[in-house]
FILUM-745722 format. One line per field, with one value per residue (C-alpha): x, y, z; residue in one letter. Coordinates in Angstrom, 3 decimals, decimal comma. Each point is the difference from the previous one (the first is absolute). Example, Ala and Ser with C-alpha at 12.3 -4.5 7.8 and 13.67 -1.06 7.14 Angstrom:
u [12,300 / 1,370]
v [-4,500 / 3,440]
w [7,800 / -0,660]
residu [a / s]
% end
This chain:
u [0,000 / 1,377 / -0,222 / -1,732 / 2,013 / -2,232 / 0,431 / -1,813 / -0,539 / 3,014 / 2,275 / -1,523 / 0,620 / 3,600 / 0,651 / -1,190 / 1,181 / -3,483 / -1,882 / -2,183 / -3,000 / 0,669 / -0,267 / -2,987 / -1,917 / 0,761 / 1,593 / -2,299 / -2,994 / 1,332 / -2,378 / 2,832 / 1,201 / 0,097 / -2,344 / 1,475 / 1,215 / 0,184 / 0,724 / 3,080 / -0,998 / -2,207 / 1,331 / -1,458 / 2,567 / 0,327 / 1,778 / 3,331 / 0,177 / -3,528 / 0,765 / 3,217 / -1,844 / -2,619 / 2,533 / 2,332 / -2,802 / -2,296 / 1,365 / 3,640 / 0,785 / 2,203 / 2,481 / -0,122 / 1,912 / 3,606 / 0,355 / -2,979 / 0,425 / 0,306 / -1,572 / -3,154 / -3,045 / -2,406 / -3,531 / -1,136 / -1,707 / 3,278 / 1,914 / -2,412 / 0,800 / 3,762 / 0,431 / -2,767 / -1,091 / -3,719 / -1,583 / -1,168 / 3,542 / 1,342 / -2,923 / 0,534 / 3,728 / -0,678 / -2,528 / 2,411 / 2,912 / 1,949 / 0,014 / 1,804 / -1,800 / -0,781 / 2,758 / -2,692 / -3,608 / -1,967 / -3,777 / -0,389 / 1,964 / 2,876 / 3,000 / 3,313 / 3,226 / 0,871 / 3,278 / -1,986 / -2,144 / 3,145 / 1,400 / -3,244 / -0,076 / 3,663 / -0,738 / -3,113 / 0,473 / -0,391 / -2,715 / 2,101 / -0,045 / 3,264 / 1,488 / -0,387 / 3,054 / 2,034 / -0,312 / 3,190]
v [0,000 / 3,421 / 2,629 / 3,180 / 3,173 / 2,514 / 3,725 / 2,758 / 3,681 / 1,436 / -2,539 / 0,840 / 3,718 / -0,685 / -2,374 / 2,484 / 3,190 / 1,458 / 1,505 / -2,360 / 2,198 / -0,580 / -3,748 / 0,055 / 2,876 / -0,191 / -3,247 / -2,202 / 1,522 / -0,932 / -2,459 / -2,498 / 0,027 / -3,574 / -1,238 / -0,470 / -3,522 / 0,392 / 2,385 / 0,943 / 2,020 / 2,826 / -0,224 / -1,965 / -2,290 / -0,277 / -2,451 / 1,736 / -1,228 / 1,225 / 3,401 / 0,248 / -0,803 / 2,722 / 2,608 / -0,592 / -0,454 / 2,859 / 2,339 / 0,851 / 2,590 / -1,161 / 2,489 / 0,773 / -2,460 / 1,230 / -1,152 / 2,080 / 2,880 / 3,227 / 2,011 / -2,151 / 2,167 / -1,240 / 1,121 / 0,149 / -3,396 / -1,489 / 1,658 / -1,670 / -3,383 / 0,559 / 1,446 / -1,601 / 3,438 / 0,629 / 2,367 / 2,267 / 0,261 / 1,167 / 2,414 / 1,415 / 0,439 / 1,771 / 2,380 / 0,794 / 0,674 / -3,070 / -1,590 / 1,611 / 1,563 / -2,478 / -0,565 / -0,129 / 1,149 / -0,551 / 0,022 / 0,425 / -3,170 / 0,569 / -2,282 / -0,265 / -1,591 / -3,193 / 1,644 / 2,783 / -2,585 / -1,866 / 3,242 / 0,686 / -3,512 / 0,155 / 3,199 / -1,233 / -0,545 / -3,517 / -0,877 / -2,345 / 0,063 / 0,944 / -2,283 / 1,356 / 1,846 / -1,467 / 1,953 / 1,854]
w [0,000 / -1,012 / 2,716 / -1,073 / 0,636 / 1,765 / 0,357 / 1,911 / -0,880 / 1,911 / -1,706 / -3,399 / 0,585 / 1,000 / -2,906 / -2,639 / 1,720 / 0,455 / 2,904 / 2,000 / -0,844 / -3,713 / 0,518 / 2,352 / -1,590 / -3,722 / -1,097 / 2,061 / -1,809 / -3,453 / -1,711 / -0,619 / 3,634 / 1,377 / 2,703 / 3,487 / 0,760 / 3,770 / 2,855 / 1,969 / 3,023 / -1,237 / -3,576 / -2,884 / -1,601 / -3,764 / -2,238 / -0,731 / -3,614 / -0,769 / 1,540 / -2,013 / -3,240 / 0,614 / 1,100 / -2,935 / -2,513 / 0,998 / 2,657 / -0,665 / -2,650 / -2,786 / -1,427 / -3,716 / -2,128 / -0,307 / -3,624 / -1,124 / -2,425 / 2,081 / -2,847 / -0,129 / 0,745 / 2,694 / 0,832 / 3,619 / -0,407 / -1,228 / 2,851 / 2,434 / -1,588 / -0,061 / 3,499 / 2,039 / 1,242 / 0,194 / -2,512 / 2,831 / 1,356 / -3,357 / -0,525 / 3,497 / -0,582 / -3,300 / 1,570 / 2,873 / -2,342 / 1,149 / -3,458 / -2,964 / -2,929 / -2,806 / -2,553 / -2,685 / -0,153 / -3,158 / -0,403 / 3,751 / 0,814 / 2,420 / -0,422 / 1,812 / -1,181 / 1,806 / 1,039 / 1,705 / 1,794 / 1,094 / 1,483 / 1,861 / 1,424 / 1,045 / 1,905 / 1,810 / 3,678 / 1,271 / 2,447 / 2,067 / 3,759 / 1,679 / 2,596 / 3,538 / 1,241 / 2,819 / 3,271 / 0,962]
residu [x / x / x / x / x / x / x / x / x / x / x / x / x / x / x / x / x / x / x / x / x / x / x / x / x / x / x / x / x / x / x / x / x / x / x / x / x / x / x / x / x / x / x / x / x / x / x / x / x / x / x / x / x / x / x / x / x / x / x / x / x / x / x / x / x / x / x / x / x / x / x / x / x / x / x / x / x / x / x / x / x / x / x / x / x / x / x / x / x / x / x / x / x / x / x / x / x / x / x / x / x / x / x / x / x / x / x / x / x / x / x / x / x / x / x / x / x / x / x / x / x / x / x / x / x / x / x / x / x / x / x / x / x / x / x / x]
% end
């Protein structure tokens, strides 16, 4: 019999470098999130392999492909696909001036070069939780 590896929310947060509230408040509500397989104290336990498949398949952003043509023009919908950002995030950044002007705009369609998108993504701050500092 193969023993099932189990993991709880604090361990998931630590493994993927996210805040506990991200795991318990956002990720756990994803439609593909696995069902609990048990309990450990007050925490629901999940199959570690199932969690890993959902996180890698649906929740982690993937950077743009490095071999892609930097001059390729992308619409907002394509930027969503390439970066994993939500459409509302990009729209909000544009309206707040945190996204560069389009590299091309024809017939009302805004498009950015892939190189521009790569620069924006490289400059975005990460949302990883910092390790607690040691007391002096």
